[in-house]
N, C-alpha and C positions, 0 to 999 in steps of 0.2 A: 883457916881453909874452911868454906863454907860446906855448909850439910845440907845434903838434899834425902825427902823423902821417896822414893820408887815405890808406885804399887802396879803391880800386876792383877788385869781379870783372866782366869782361868775358865772357861766354858768344862760341864760336869760332862757336855752329851756334844758329839759331832752334831755339824747340821741336820742330818738324816734321822737322828730323836736319840740314835744308839750312845751310851755311855760310853764315855772314854776310860781307857785302861788305868785305876791304880797306881801301875808302876809309872805312867807319863807324867804322874805329880810328884811324885816320890824323885825321880831323876831329874826334876827340876829342883826341887827342893834341894837335893844336893850338890848340884851344880853353883846353886846360888853360896849354897853353905861355903863351899870349897872357896867361891871367888871372895866373899866381905865376910866370912867366920858367923853368920849369927842371918838369922829368917823368921819371921811373924808368917803366919798364915793365920786369916783369918778365913774359920771353913765354915761358917754358918754362912751357907748360901743367899746369894743376894740375885734379883730378878731383873733383867734388861728385856728391851725390846729394839730394835733397831733394824731399817732398811738399807738394803739392798738393791740394785738396778731393778727396784717395784717389788720385789720377793720381802715381805716381814719377817725376820727370825724373833723367835722369845729364847731366851737365854736363862739358864739358872749359873753363874760363874761363883768362884771363888775367889779369893785377893791374897796375894802372897806382897807382903812389905819387907822394904830393907831400907832402912838407915844407911847412910853413908857421905864419905865428904865428895863433893861434887869436883870431876875432873875432867879434861876431854877423853880420860882411856875410859872412866867411868861411862861416860856416855857413849862410847864405842862398846863396849861391853854392851849395854842395854838394847843398843840400834842392832846389833849380833846375833843377840840371846832372839828379842823379837821375831828375826827372820827364822830361825833354828824351831822357835814355840810356834810359828803361824805352820810351820811342815808339820812339828809333834803330832798339833794340836785339828791338822788337818782344817786350818781355818783360814776364812778368807781377812781375817784382822783378827791381831791383839792387840788390845788397850796396855801401853805402856805409861802411865804417866811419871815426871818428879815434880816434886813442889818445895822451894826455900823450906827449911826448920832450923826450930835452935833448938836445943837442951840443954836445960837447967842443972 
């Protein structure tokens, strides 16, 4: 079965600049560990800039990384997770990417 690396970028702040509560990150971590048995968290903040409807947003984000088998169930899980995360983190968009990987 082919493997993929799923990367989730989660903002440290709401769009109004207020800090997101640590429990929301822990809830997400628990959810991923429960489903996949492991998660890697890159907690060194990354900066990003994006524009939505003419407004510029400056984000500080952390990254969650999950390496797992590429299956329709996995894709469905991440699609549903994206919707939950958009609500949980009160975001216009949450970026989740999947990249084929090989493990040696």
